[in-house]
Backbone atoms as SQL, in Angstrom:
CREATE TABLE atoms (id INTEGER PRIMARY KEY, chain TEXT, resi INTEGER, resn TEXT, atom TEXT, x REAL, y REAL, z REAL);
INSERT INTO atoms VALUES
  (1, 'A', 1, 'MET', 'N', -43.087, -11.952, -51.286),
  (2, 'A', 1, 'MET', 'CA', -43.199, -11.069, -50.144),
  (3, 'A', 1, 'MET', 'C', -42.463, -9.759, -50.392),
  (4, 'A', 2, 'PHE', 'N', -41.259, -9.827, -50.985),
  (5, 'A', 2, 'PHE', 'CA', -40.515, -8.605, -51.240),
  (6, 'A', 2, 'PHE', 'C', -41.225, -7.733, -52.266),
  (7, 'A', 3, 'GLY', 'N', -41.897, -8.358, -53.239),
  (8, 'A', 3, 'GLY', 'CA', -42.638, -7.598, -54.249),
  (9, 'A', 3, 'GLY', 'C', -43.752, -6.786, -53.630),
  (10, 'A', 4, 'VAL', 'N', -44.444, -7.362, -52.663),
  (11, 'A', 4, 'VAL', 'CA', -45.530, -6.667, -51.978),
  (12, 'A', 4, 'VAL', 'C', -44.982, -5.495, -51.173),
  (13, 'A', 5, 'ALA', 'N', -43.875, -5.725, -50.456),
  (14, 'A', 5, 'ALA', 'CA', -43.274, -4.655, -49.663),
  (15, 'A', 5, 'ALA', 'C', -42.800, -3.523, -50.564),
  (16, 'A', 6, 'PHE', 'N', -42.230, -3.867, -51.719),
  (17, 'A', 6, 'PHE', 'CA', -41.760, -2.842, -52.645),
  (18, 'A', 6, 'PHE', 'C', -42.922, -2.017, -53.163),
  (19, 'A', 7, 'LYS', 'N', -44.025, -2.666, -53.527),
  (20, 'A', 7, 'LYS', 'CA', -45.193, -1.949, -54.040),
  (21, 'A', 7, 'LYS', 'C', -45.771, -1.033, -52.971),
  (22, 'A', 8, 'ALA', 'N', -45.891, -1.532, -51.751),
  (23, 'A', 8, 'ALA', 'CA', -46.422, -0.706, -50.664),
  (24, 'A', 8, 'ALA', 'C', -45.513, 0.482, -50.409),
  (25, 'A', 9, 'SER', 'N', -44.201, 0.222, -50.430),
  (26, 'A', 9, 'SER', 'CA', -43.235, 1.298, -50.226),
  (27, 'A', 9, 'SER', 'C', -43.331, 2.323, -51.341),
  (28, 'A', 10, 'SER', 'N', -43.491, 1.848, -52.556),
  (29, 'A', 10, 'SER', 'CA', -43.602, 2.739, -53.709),
  (30, 'A', 10, 'SER', 'C', -44.850, 3.605, -53.617),
  (31, 'A', 11, 'VAL', 'N', -45.963, 3.015, -53.215),
  (32, 'A', 11, 'VAL', 'CA', -47.217, 3.765, -53.069),
  (33, 'A', 11, 'VAL', 'C', -47.075, 4.810, -51.972),
  (34, 'A', 12, 'LEU', 'N', -46.473, 4.409, -50.835),
  (35, 'A', 12, 'LEU', 'CA', -46.278, 5.363, -49.741),
  (36, 'A', 12, 'LEU', 'C', -45.359, 6.499, -50.156),
  (37, 'A', 13, 'SER', 'N', -44.296, 6.199, -50.882),
  (38, 'A', 13, 'SER', 'CA', -43.377, 7.237, -51.351),
  (39, 'A', 13, 'SER', 'C', -44.082, 8.204, -52.276),
  (40, 'A', 14, 'THR', 'N', -44.876, 7.673, -53.192),
  (41, 'A', 14, 'THR', 'CA', -45.623, 8.533, -54.119),
  (42, 'A', 14, 'THR', 'C', -46.598, 9.416, -53.351),
  (43, 'A', 15, 'ALA', 'N', -47.303, 8.838, -52.380),
  (44, 'A', 15, 'ALA', 'CA', -48.251, 9.614, -51.580),
  (45, 'A', 15, 'ALA', 'C', -47.538, 10.717, -50.803),
  (46, 'A', 16, 'ALA', 'N', -46.375, 10.407, -50.256),
  (47, 'A', 16, 'ALA', 'CA', -45.613, 11.400, -49.492),
  (48, 'A', 16, 'ALA', 'C', -45.191, 12.555, -50.388),
  (49, 'A', 17, 'VAL', 'N', -44.696, 12.257, -51.581),
  (50, 'A', 17, 'VAL', 'CA', -44.268, 13.303, -52.512),
  (51, 'A', 17, 'VAL', 'C', -45.453, 14.161, -52.934),
  (52, 'A', 18, 'LEU', 'N', -46.575, 13.531, -53.260),
  (53, 'A', 18, 'LEU', 'CA', -47.756, 14.294, -53.674),
  (54, 'A', 18, 'LEU', 'C', -48.287, 15.179, -52.556),
  (55, 'A', 19, 'SER', 'N', -48.232, 14.692, -51.310),
  (56, 'A', 19, 'SER', 'CA', -48.707, 15.519, -50.210),
  (57, 'A', 19, 'SER', 'C', -47.819, 16.742, -50.020),
  (58, 'A', 20, 'LEU', 'N', -46.529, 16.618, -50.268),
  (59, 'A', 20, 'LEU', 'CA', -45.630, 17.764, -50.158),
  (60, 'A', 20, 'LEU', 'C', -45.918, 18.794, -51.230),
  (61, 'A', 21, 'LEU', 'N', -46.280, 18.338, -52.406),
  (62, 'A', 21, 'LEU', 'CA', -46.597, 19.279, -53.487),
  (63, 'A', 21, 'LEU', 'C', -47.786, 20.151, -53.128),
  (64, 'A', 22, 'GLY', 'N', -48.800, 19.566, -52.502),
  (65, 'A', 22, 'GLY', 'CA', -49.975, 20.336, -52.108),
  (66, 'A', 22, 'GLY', 'C', -49.644, 21.387, -51.072),
  (67, 'A', 23, 'VAL', 'N', -48.808, 21.051, -50.102),
  (68, 'A', 23, 'VAL', 'CA', -48.427, 21.996, -49.056),
  (69, 'A', 23, 'VAL', 'C', -47.581, 23.114, -49.644),
  (70, 'A', 24, 'ALA', 'N', -46.647, 22.761, -50.508),
  (71, 'A', 24, 'ALA', 'CA', -45.740, 23.754, -51.062),
  (72, 'A', 24, 'ALA', 'C', -46.469, 24.780, -51.921),
  (73, 'A', 25, 'GLY', 'N', -47.539, 24.388, -52.571),
  (74, 'A', 25, 'GLY', 'CA', -48.236, 25.284, -53.462),
  (75, 'A', 25, 'GLY', 'C', -49.292, 26.136, -52.785),
  (76, 'A', 26, 'ALA', 'N', -49.609, 25.901, -51.524),
  (77, 'A', 26, 'ALA', 'CA', -50.736, 26.561, -50.882),
  (78, 'A', 26, 'ALA', 'C', -50.382, 27.902, -50.248),
  (79, 'A', 27, 'GLN', 'N', -49.448, 27.938, -49.329),
  (80, 'A', 27, 'GLN', 'CA', -49.136, 29.166, -48.599),
  (81, 'A', 27, 'GLN', 'C', -48.282, 30.096, -49.442),
  (82, 'A', 28, 'GLN', 'N', -48.648, 31.362, -49.468),
  (83, 'A', 28, 'GLN', 'CA', -47.887, 32.372, -50.207),
  (84, 'A', 28, 'GLN', 'C', -46.715, 32.859, -49.358),
  (85, 'A', 29, 'THR', 'N', -45.587, 33.089, -49.993),
  (86, 'A', 29, 'THR', 'CA', -44.415, 33.631, -49.308),
  (87, 'A', 29, 'THR', 'C', -44.446, 35.150, -49.429),
  (88, 'A', 30, 'GLY', 'N', -44.280, 35.826, -48.323),
  (89, 'A', 30, 'GLY', 'CA', -44.258, 37.284, -48.335),
  (90, 'A', 30, 'GLY', 'C', -43.014, 37.813, -49.040),
  (91, 'A', 31, 'THR', 'N', -43.109, 39.021, -49.542),
  (92, 'A', 31, 'THR', 'CA', -41.990, 39.639, -50.258),
  (93, 'A', 31, 'THR', 'C', -41.514, 40.930, -49.594),
  (94, 'A', 32, 'ASN', 'N', -42.077, 41.277, -48.436),
  (95, 'A', 32, 'ASN', 'CA', -41.727, 42.533, -47.776),
  (96, 'A', 32, 'ASN', 'C', -40.551, 42.404, -46.816),
  (97, 'A', 33, 'LYS', 'N', -40.370, 41.228, -46.233),
  (98, 'A', 33, 'LYS', 'CA', -39.269, 41.005, -45.286),
  (99, 'A', 33, 'LYS', 'C', -38.593, 39.694, -45.618),
  (100, 'A', 34, 'ARG', 'N', -37.287, 39.750, -45.799),
  (101, 'A', 34, 'ARG', 'CA', -36.497, 38.565, -46.091),
  (102, 'A', 34, 'ARG', 'C', -36.253, 37.766, -44.806),
  (103, 'A', 35, 'GLU', 'N', -36.348, 36.444, -44.895),
  (104, 'A', 35, 'GLU', 'CA', -36.078, 35.570, -43.749),
  (105, 'A', 35, 'GLU', 'C', -34.571, 35.475, -43.538),
  (106, 'A', 36, 'GLU', 'N', -34.108, 35.802, -42.338),
  (107, 'A', 36, 'GLU', 'CA', -32.685, 35.744, -41.987),
  (108, 'A', 36, 'GLU', 'C', -32.546, 34.989, -40.674),
  (109, 'A', 37, 'GLN', 'N', -32.557, 33.662, -40.750),
  (110, 'A', 37, 'GLN', 'CA', -32.551, 32.820, -39.553),
  (111, 'A', 37, 'GLN', 'C', -31.192, 32.829, -38.860),
  (112, 'A', 38, 'PRO', 'N', -31.195, 32.937, -37.533),
  (113, 'A', 38, 'PRO', 'CA', -29.937, 32.852, -36.778),
  (114, 'A', 38, 'PRO', 'C', -29.286, 31.477, -36.958),
  (115, 'A', 39, 'ALA', 'N', -27.974, 31.474, -37.135),
  (116, 'A', 39, 'ALA', 'CA', -27.228, 30.229, -37.326),
  (117, 'A', 39, 'ALA', 'C', -26.849, 29.623, -35.978),
  (118, 'A', 40, 'ILE', 'N', -26.723, 28.314, -35.964),
  (119, 'A', 40, 'ILE', 'CA', -26.318, 27.597, -34.754),
  (120, 'A', 40, 'ILE', 'C', -25.449, 26.411, -35.181),
  (121, 'A', 41, 'THR', 'N', -24.407, 26.153, -34.423),
  (122, 'A', 41, 'THR', 'CA', -23.539, 25.011, -34.683),
  (123, 'A', 41, 'THR', 'C', -24.077, 23.814, -33.902),
  (124, 'A', 42, 'VAL', 'N', -24.280, 22.701, -34.611),
  (125, 'A', 42, 'VAL', 'CA', -24.779, 21.480, -33.991),
  (126, 'A', 42, 'VAL', 'C', -23.714, 20.400, -34.140),
  (127, 'A', 43, 'ALA', 'N', -23.381, 19.734, -33.047),
  (128, 'A', 43, 'ALA', 'CA', -22.377, 18.660, -33.082),
  (129, 'A', 43, 'ALA', 'C', -23.064, 17.312, -32.928),
  (130, 'A', 44, 'THR', 'N', -22.641, 16.363, -33.766),
  (131, 'A', 44, 'THR', 'CA', -23.085, 14.981, -33.652),
  (132, 'A', 44, 'THR', 'C', -21.859, 14.161, -33.279),
  (133, 'A', 45, 'CYS', 'N', -21.921, 13.466, -32.153),
  (134, 'A', 45, 'CYS', 'CA', -20.751, 12.733, -31.656),
  (135, 'A', 45, 'CYS', 'C', -21.049, 11.240, -31.542),
  (136, 'A', 46, 'THR', 'N', -20.070, 10.439, -31.924),
  (137, 'A', 46, 'THR', 'CA', -20.143, 8.990, -31.749),
  (138, 'A', 46, 'THR', 'C', -18.826, 8.514, -31.132),
  (139, 'A', 47, 'LYS', 'N', -18.845, 7.334, -30.503),
  (140, 'A', 47, 'LYS', 'CA', -17.623, 6.779, -29.919),
  (141, 'A', 47, 'LYS', 'C', -16.594, 6.503, -30.999),
  (142, 'A', 48, 'SER', 'N', -17.040, 5.958, -32.110),
  (143, 'A', 48, 'SER', 'CA', -16.090, 5.550, -33.153),
  (144, 'A', 48, 'SER', 'C', -15.606, 6.704, -34.019),
  (145, 'A', 49, 'GLY', 'N', -16.443, 7.690, -34.253),
  (146, 'A', 49, 'GLY', 'CA', -16.068, 8.747, -35.189),
  (147, 'A', 49, 'GLY', 'C', -15.761, 10.090, -34.571),
  (148, 'A', 50, 'GLY', 'N', -15.908, 10.200, -33.271),
  (149, 'A', 50, 'GLY', 'CA', -15.694, 11.494, -32.643),
  (150, 'A', 50, 'GLY', 'C', -16.857, 12.427, -32.923),
  (151, 'A', 51, 'CYS', 'N', -16.568, 13.712, -32.972),
  (152, 'A', 51, 'CYS', 'CA', -17.626, 14.705, -33.181),
  (153, 'A', 51, 'CYS', 'C', -17.512, 15.349, -34.556),
  (154, 'A', 52, 'ARG', 'N', -18.671, 15.604, -35.136),
  (155, 'A', 52, 'ARG', 'CA', -18.761, 16.269, -36.435),
  (156, 'A', 52, 'ARG', 'C', -19.739, 17.427, -36.260),
  (157, 'A', 53, 'THR', 'N', -19.315, 18.623, -36.648),
  (158, 'A', 53, 'THR', 'CA', -20.191, 19.790, -36.495),
  (159, 'A', 53, 'THR', 'C', -20.801, 20.181, -37.830),
  (160, 'A', 54, 'GLU', 'N', -22.001, 20.722, -37.739),
  (161, 'A', 54, 'GLU', 'CA', -22.721, 21.229, -38.908),
  (162, 'A', 54, 'GLU', 'C', -23.342, 22.565, -38.545),
  (163, 'A', 55, 'MET', 'N', -23.439, 23.438, -39.522),
  (164, 'A', 55, 'MET', 'CA', -24.148, 24.698, -39.325),
  (165, 'A', 55, 'MET', 'C', -25.620, 24.478, -39.652),
  (166, 'A', 56, 'LYS', 'N', -26.481, 24.851, -38.744),
  (167, 'A', 56, 'LYS', 'CA', -27.929, 24.777, -38.920),
  (168, 'A', 56, 'LYS', 'C', -28.494, 26.156, -38.626),
  (169, 'A', 57, 'SER', 'N', -29.801, 26.280, -38.653),
  (170, 'A', 57, 'SER', 'CA', -30.417, 27.553, -38.288),
  (171, 'A', 57, 'SER', 'C', -31.690, 27.278, -37.510),
  (172, 'A', 58, 'VAL', 'N', -32.139, 28.286, -36.785),
  (173, 'A', 58, 'VAL', 'CA', -33.386, 28.197, -36.038),
  (174, 'A', 58, 'VAL', 'C', -34.396, 29.110, -36.720),
  (175, 'A', 59, 'THR', 'N', -35.660, 28.850, -36.462),
  (176, 'A', 59, 'THR', 'CA', -36.695, 29.677, -37.073),
  (177, 'A', 59, 'THR', 'C', -37.818, 29.921, -36.075),
  (178, 'A', 60, 'MET', 'N', -38.598, 30.918, -36.347),
  (179, 'A', 60, 'MET', 'CA', -39.717, 31.285, -35.494),
  (180, 'A', 60, 'MET', 'C', -40.996, 30.695, -36.094),
  (181, 'A', 61, 'ASP', 'N', -41.874, 30.225, -35.250),
  (182, 'A', 61, 'ASP', 'CA', -43.145, 29.662, -35.667),
  (183, 'A', 61, 'ASP', 'C', -43.975, 30.711, -36.425),
  (184, 'A', 62, 'ALA', 'N', -44.836, 30.244, -37.297),
  (185, 'A', 62, 'ALA', 'CA', -45.683, 31.138, -38.097),
  (186, 'A', 62, 'ALA', 'C', -46.566, 32.042, -37.236),
  (187, 'A', 63, 'GLN', 'N', -46.881, 31.603, -36.035),
  (188, 'A', 63, 'GLN', 'CA', -47.724, 32.391, -35.136),
  (189, 'A', 63, 'GLN', 'C', -47.121, 33.773, -34.855),
  (190, 'A', 64, 'TRP', 'N', -45.801, 33.895, -34.954),
  (191, 'A', 64, 'TRP', 'CA', -45.114, 35.139, -34.620),
  (192, 'A', 64, 'TRP', 'C', -44.814, 35.992, -35.850),
  (193, 'A', 65, 'ARG', 'N', -45.328, 35.602, -36.996),
  (194, 'A', 65, 'ARG', 'CA', -45.025, 36.305, -38.251),
  (195, 'A', 65, 'ARG', 'C', -46.226, 37.089, -38.748),
  (196, 'A', 66, 'TRP', 'N', -45.945, 38.036, -39.625),
  (197, 'A', 66, 'TRP', 'CA', -47.010, 38.841, -40.217),
  (198, 'A', 66, 'TRP', 'C', -47.649, 38.057, -41.347),
  (199, 'A', 67, 'LEU', 'N', -48.952, 37.830, -41.238),
  (200, 'A', 67, 'LEU', 'CA', -49.736, 37.139, -42.253),
  (201, 'A', 67, 'LEU', 'C', -50.707, 38.159, -42.830),
  (202, 'A', 68, 'HIS', 'N', -50.521, 38.505, -44.105),
  (203, 'A', 68, 'HIS', 'CA', -51.305, 39.596, -44.684),
  (204, 'A', 68, 'HIS', 'C', -51.810, 39.262, -46.082),
  (205, 'A', 69, 'ASP', 'N', -52.713, 40.082, -46.570),
  (206, 'A', 69, 'ASP', 'CA', -53.272, 39.972, -47.914),
  (207, 'A', 69, 'ASP', 'C', -52.135, 39.897, -48.933),
  (208, 'A', 70, 'ALA', 'N', -52.149, 38.870, -49.784),
  (209, 'A', 70, 'ALA', 'CA', -51.054, 38.650, -50.739),
  (210, 'A', 70, 'ALA', 'C', -51.236, 39.407, -52.049),
  (211, 'A', 71, 'ARG', 'N', -52.368, 40.066, -52.233),
  (212, 'A', 71, 'ARG', 'CA', -52.575, 40.801, -53.488),
  (213, 'A', 71, 'ARG', 'C', -51.631, 41.998, -53.549),
  (214, 'A', 72, 'PRO', 'N', -51.233, 42.380, -54.768),
  (215, 'A', 72, 'PRO', 'CA', -50.308, 43.519, -54.913),
  (216, 'A', 72, 'PRO', 'C', -50.829, 44.777, -54.211),
  (217, 'A', 73, 'ASN', 'N', -49.950, 45.427, -53.483),
  (218, 'A', 73, 'ASN', 'CA', -50.237, 46.678, -52.777),
  (219, 'A', 73, 'ASN', 'C', -51.361, 46.569, -51.742),
  (220, 'A', 74, 'LYS', 'N', -51.577, 45.379, -51.214),
  (221, 'A', 74, 'LYS', 'CA', -52.556, 45.155, -50.146),
  (222, 'A', 74, 'LYS', 'C', -51.786, 44.632, -48.940),
  (223, 'A', 75, 'PHE', 'N', -52.028, 45.211, -47.769),
  (224, 'A', 75, 'PHE', 'CA', -51.235, 44.852, -46.597),
  (225, 'A', 75, 'PHE', 'C', -52.076, 44.579, -45.355),
  (226, 'A', 76, 'LYS', 'N', -53.372, 44.395, -45.514),
  (227, 'A', 76, 'LYS', 'CA', -54.251, 44.153, -44.372),
  (228, 'A', 76, 'LYS', 'C', -53.967, 42.779, -43.771),
  (229, 'A', 77, 'ASN', 'N', -53.994, 42.694, -42.435),
  (230, 'A', 77, 'ASN', 'CA', -53.797, 41.422, -41.746),
  (231, 'A', 77, 'ASN', 'C', -54.891, 40.436, -42.155),
  (232, 'A', 78, 'CYS', 'N', -54.529, 39.172, -42.292),
  (233, 'A', 78, 'CYS', 'CA', -55.486, 38.123, -42.638),
  (234, 'A', 78, 'CYS', 'C', -56.240, 37.609, -41.422),
  (235, 'A', 79, 'ILE', 'N', -55.704, 37.875, -40.229),
  (236, 'A', 79, 'ILE', 'CA', -56.328, 37.415, -38.993),
  (237, 'A', 79, 'ILE', 'C', -56.655, 38.629, -38.134),
  (238, 'A', 80, 'SER', 'N', -57.851, 38.635, -37.560),
  (239, 'A', 80, 'SER', 'CA', -58.231, 39.757, -36.696),
  (240, 'A', 80, 'SER', 'C', -59.182, 39.260, -35.611),
  (241, 'A', 81, 'GLY', 'N', -59.431, 40.132, -34.649),
  (242, 'A', 81, 'GLY', 'CA', -60.405, 39.843, -33.608),
  (243, 'A', 81, 'GLY', 'C', -59.858, 39.111, -32.410),
  (244, 'A', 82, 'SER', 'N', -60.740, 38.924, -31.435),
  (245, 'A', 82, 'SER', 'CA', -60.398, 38.188, -30.231),
  (246, 'A', 82, 'SER', 'C', -61.608, 37.335, -29.860),
  (247, 'A', 83, 'PRO', 'N', -61.555, 36.025, -29.959),
  (248, 'A', 83, 'PRO', 'CA', -60.390, 35.253, -30.379),
  (249, 'A', 83, 'PRO', 'C', -60.079, 35.491, -31.854),
  (250, 'A', 84, 'PRO', 'N', -58.808, 35.276, -32.238),
  (251, 'A', 84, 'PRO', 'CA', -58.414, 35.547, -33.622),
  (252, 'A', 84, 'PRO', 'C', -59.129, 34.632, -34.614),
  (253, 'A', 85, 'GLU', 'N', -59.571, 35.233, -35.706),
  (254, 'A', 85, 'GLU', 'CA', -60.249, 34.502, -36.778),
  (255, 'A', 85, 'GLU', 'C', -59.788, 35.062, -38.110),
  (256, 'A', 86, 'TRP', 'N', -60.014, 34.295, -39.185),
  (257, 'A', 86, 'TRP', 'CA', -59.716, 34.800, -40.526),
  (258, 'A', 86, 'TRP', 'C', -60.550, 36.033, -40.778),
  (259, 'A', 87, 'ASP', 'N', -59.971, 37.070, -41.328),
  (260, 'A', 87, 'ASP', 'CA', -60.683, 38.296, -41.659),
  (261, 'A', 87, 'ASP', 'C', -61.423, 38.084, -42.974),
  (262, 'A', 88, 'SER', 'N', -62.743, 38.033, -42.925),
  (263, 'A', 88, 'SER', 'CA', -63.550, 37.752, -44.122),
  (264, 'A', 88, 'SER', 'C', -63.427, 38.846, -45.178),
  (265, 'A', 89, 'GLY', 'N', -62.926, 40.021, -44.803),
  (266, 'A', 89, 'GLY', 'CA', -62.698, 41.075, -45.783),
  (267, 'A', 89, 'GLY', 'C', -61.484, 40.798, -46.653),
  (268, 'A', 90, 'VAL', 'N', -60.645, 39.853, -46.230),
  (269, 'A', 90, 'VAL', 'CA', -59.437, 39.504, -46.977),
  (270, 'A', 90, 'VAL', 'C', -59.586, 38.142, -47.646),
  (271, 'A', 91, 'CYS', 'N', -60.135, 37.172, -46.892),
  (272, 'A', 91, 'CYS', 'CA', -60.246, 35.809, -47.404),
  (273, 'A', 91, 'CYS', 'C', -61.298, 35.061, -46.595),
  (274, 'A', 92, 'SER', 'N', -61.630, 33.855, -47.048),
  (275, 'A', 92, 'SER', 'CA', -62.572, 33.049, -46.267),
  (276, 'A', 92, 'SER', 'C', -62.114, 31.598, -46.221),
  (277, 'A', 93, 'GLY', 'N', -62.142, 31.036, -45.033),
  (278, 'A', 93, 'GLY', 'CA', -61.779, 29.644, -44.839),
  (279, 'A', 93, 'GLY', 'C', -60.284, 29.401, -44.903),
  (280, 'A', 94, 'ALA', 'N', -59.862, 28.289, -44.327),
  (281, 'A', 94, 'ALA', 'CA', -58.438, 27.975, -44.243),
  (282, 'A', 94, 'ALA', 'C', -57.783, 27.843, -45.618),
  (283, 'A', 95, 'ALA', 'N', -58.415, 27.139, -46.539),
  (284, 'A', 95, 'ALA', 'CA', -57.815, 26.941, -47.866),
  (285, 'A', 95, 'ALA', 'C', -57.725, 28.257, -48.627),
  (286, 'A', 96, 'GLY', 'N', -58.783, 29.047, -48.596),
  (287, 'A', 96, 'GLY', 'CA', -58.776, 30.335, -49.296),
  (288, 'A', 96, 'GLY', 'C', -57.781, 31.312, -48.706),
  (289, 'A', 97, 'CYS', 'N', -57.641, 31.283, -47.392),
  (290, 'A', 97, 'CYS', 'CA', -56.694, 32.185, -46.733),
  (291, 'A', 97, 'CYS', 'C', -55.253, 31.733, -46.927),
  (292, 'A', 98, 'ALA', 'N', -55.022, 30.434, -46.984),
  (293, 'A', 98, 'ALA', 'CA', -53.669, 29.942, -47.273),
  (294, 'A', 98, 'ALA', 'C', -53.243, 30.384, -48.666),
  (295, 'A', 99, 'GLU', 'N', -54.190, 30.396, -49.572),
  (296, 'A', 99, 'GLU', 'CA', -53.889, 30.799, -50.947),
  (297, 'A', 99, 'GLU', 'C', -53.827, 32.318, -51.113),
  (298, 'A', 100, 'GLY', 'N', -54.613, 33.051, -50.333),
  (299, 'A', 100, 'GLY', 'CA', -54.712, 34.489, -50.516),
  (300, 'A', 100, 'GLY', 'C', -53.913, 35.345, -49.555),
  (301, 'A', 101, 'CYS', 'N', -53.231, 34.705, -48.624),
  (302, 'A', 101, 'CYS', 'CA', -52.458, 35.443, -47.633),
  (303, 'A', 101, 'CYS', 'C', -50.974, 35.102, -47.755),
  (304, 'A', 102, 'ALA', 'N', -50.126, 36.070, -47.435),
  (305, 'A', 102, 'ALA', 'CA', -48.674, 35.886, -47.508),
  (306, 'A', 102, 'ALA', 'C', -48.074, 35.917, -46.114),
  (307, 'A', 103, 'LEU', 'N', -47.160, 35.001, -45.864),
  (308, 'A', 103, 'LEU', 'CA', -46.465, 34.895, -44.582),
  (309, 'A', 103, 'LEU', 'C', -45.078, 35.503, -44.730),
  (310, 'A', 104, 'GLU', 'N', -44.805, 36.553, -43.958),
  (311, 'A', 104, 'GLU', 'CA', -43.536, 37.272, -44.077),
  (312, 'A', 104, 'GLU', 'C', -42.406, 36.606, -43.303),
  (313, 'A', 105, 'GLY', 'N', -41.194, 36.902, -43.737),
  (314, 'A', 105, 'GLY', 'CA', -39.998, 36.449, -43.047),
  (315, 'A', 105, 'GLY', 'C', -39.713, 37.334, -41.843),
  (316, 'A', 106, 'ILE', 'N', -38.646, 36.998, -41.128),
  (317, 'A', 106, 'ILE', 'CA', -38.199, 37.792, -39.987),
  (318, 'A', 106, 'ILE', 'C', -36.734, 38.132, -40.237),
  (319, 'A', 107, 'SER', 'N', -36.399, 39.407, -40.183),
  (320, 'A', 107, 'SER', 'CA', -35.020, 39.850, -40.415),
  (321, 'A', 107, 'SER', 'C', -34.141, 39.513, -39.219),
  (322, 'A', 108, 'ALA', 'N', -32.837, 39.496, -39.428),
  (323, 'A', 108, 'ALA', 'CA', -31.889, 39.243, -38.341),
  (324, 'A', 108, 'ALA', 'C', -32.045, 40.296, -37.238),
  (325, 'A', 109, 'THR', 'N', -32.288, 41.527, -37.636),
  (326, 'A', 109, 'THR', 'CA', -32.483, 42.611, -36.672),
  (327, 'A', 109, 'THR', 'C', -33.714, 42.350, -35.811),
  (328, 'A', 110, 'ASP', 'N', -34.812, 41.924, -36.434),
  (329, 'A', 110, 'ASP', 'CA', -36.027, 41.631, -35.667),
  (330, 'A', 110, 'ASP', 'C', -35.855, 40.404, -34.778),
  (331, 'A', 111, 'TYR', 'N', -35.167, 39.366, -35.280),
  (332, 'A', 111, 'TYR', 'CA', -34.905, 38.208, -34.416),
  (333, 'A', 111, 'TYR', 'C', -34.231, 38.683, -33.128),
  (334, 'A', 112, 'LYS', 'N', -33.251, 39.578, -33.265),
  (335, 'A', 112, 'LYS', 'CA', -32.486, 40.032, -32.104),
  (336, 'A', 112, 'LYS', 'C', -33.252, 41.027, -31.235),
  (337, 'A', 113, 'HIS', 'N', -33.780, 42.091, -31.846),
  (338, 'A', 113, 'HIS', 'CA', -34.339, 43.188, -31.062),
  (339, 'A', 113, 'HIS', 'C', -35.817, 43.031, -30.712),
  (340, 'A', 114, 'VAL', 'N', -36.575, 42.316, -31.526),
  (341, 'A', 114, 'VAL', 'CA', -37.993, 42.123, -31.222),
  (342, 'A', 114, 'VAL', 'C', -38.207, 40.850, -30.406),
  (343, 'A', 115, 'TYR', 'N', -37.523, 39.771, -30.794),
  (344, 'A', 115, 'TYR', 'CA', -37.757, 38.466, -30.157),
  (345, 'A', 115, 'TYR', 'C', -36.649, 38.030, -29.203),
  (346, 'A', 116, 'GLY', 'N', -35.541, 38.761, -29.139),
  (347, 'A', 116, 'GLY', 'CA', -34.467, 38.440, -28.212),
  (348, 'A', 116, 'GLY', 'C', -33.659, 37.206, -28.577),
  (349, 'A', 117, 'VAL', 'N', -33.595, 36.868, -29.868),
  (350, 'A', 117, 'VAL', 'CA', -32.852, 35.700, -30.335),
  (351, 'A', 117, 'VAL', 'C', -31.623, 36.202, -31.089),
  (352, 'A', 118, 'SER', 'N', -30.433, 35.843, -30.590),
  (353, 'A', 118, 'SER', 'CA', -29.216, 36.283, -31.269),
  (354, 'A', 118, 'SER', 'C', -28.178, 35.171, -31.290),
  (355, 'A', 119, 'GLU', 'N', -27.283, 35.255, -32.259),
  (356, 'A', 119, 'GLU', 'CA', -26.209, 34.290, -32.380),
  (357, 'A', 119, 'GLU', 'C', -25.126, 34.585, -31.350),
  (358, 'A', 120, 'VAL', 'N', -24.587, 33.539, -30.743),
  (359, 'A', 120, 'VAL', 'CA', -23.433, 33.619, -29.845),
  (360, 'A', 120, 'VAL', 'C', -22.487, 32.488, -30.266),
  (361, 'A', 121, 'PRO', 'N', -21.228, 32.535, -29.876),
  (362, 'A', 121, 'PRO', 'CA', -20.322, 31.452, -30.258),
  (363, 'A', 121, 'PRO', 'C', -20.883, 30.078, -29.849),
  (364, 'A', 122, 'ASP', 'N', -20.956, 29.177, -30.807),
  (365, 'A', 122, 'ASP', 'CA', -21.437, 27.810, -30.609),
  (366, 'A', 122, 'ASP', 'C', -22.875, 27.710, -30.125),
  (367, 'A', 123, 'GLY', 'N', -23.719, 28.683, -30.474),
  (368, 'A', 123, 'GLY', 'CA', -25.116, 28.568, -30.057),
  (369, 'A', 123, 'GLY', 'C', -25.919, 29.812, -30.364),
  (370, 'A', 124, 'ILE', 'N', -27.026, 29.932, -29.652),
  (371, 'A', 124, 'ILE', 'CA', -27.877, 31.121, -29.741),
  (372, 'A', 124, 'ILE', 'C', -28.233, 31.551, -28.350),
  (373, 'A', 125, 'SER', 'N', -28.577, 32.806, -28.203),
  (374, 'A', 125, 'SER', 'CA', -29.033, 33.337, -26.925),
  (375, 'A', 125, 'SER', 'C', -30.514, 33.664, -27.054),
  (376, 'A', 126, 'LEU', 'N', -31.291, 33.217, -26.072),
  (377, 'A', 126, 'LEU', 'CA', -32.740, 33.490, -26.072),
  (378, 'A', 126, 'LEU', 'C', -33.082, 34.454, -24.961);
């Protein structure tokens, strides 16, 4: 019984790792704006161990980022129209656009002044 569970676990682990490789290789990372996520302190507390704090960060969903043509010196948006659709002049289909479009980061200045997200002691302000 343990041999079967180990094999199933091994197959699932391999599948999970392979699926991550496909995702990691598909979307292009933009090079025009560096991602500067606001930091936040998170506390984990237990009765026996008290509280332990860790520094984490928050991020903005891809919907709020600039998605543009990833080719050198090309900056046209990959999505246009209403309702929004892939711009066929830049790419076609989800797979082709994931490969041919770059998703930009959000600077600390933009997090604060464009989206209203800023660091405050022990948290963030929205």
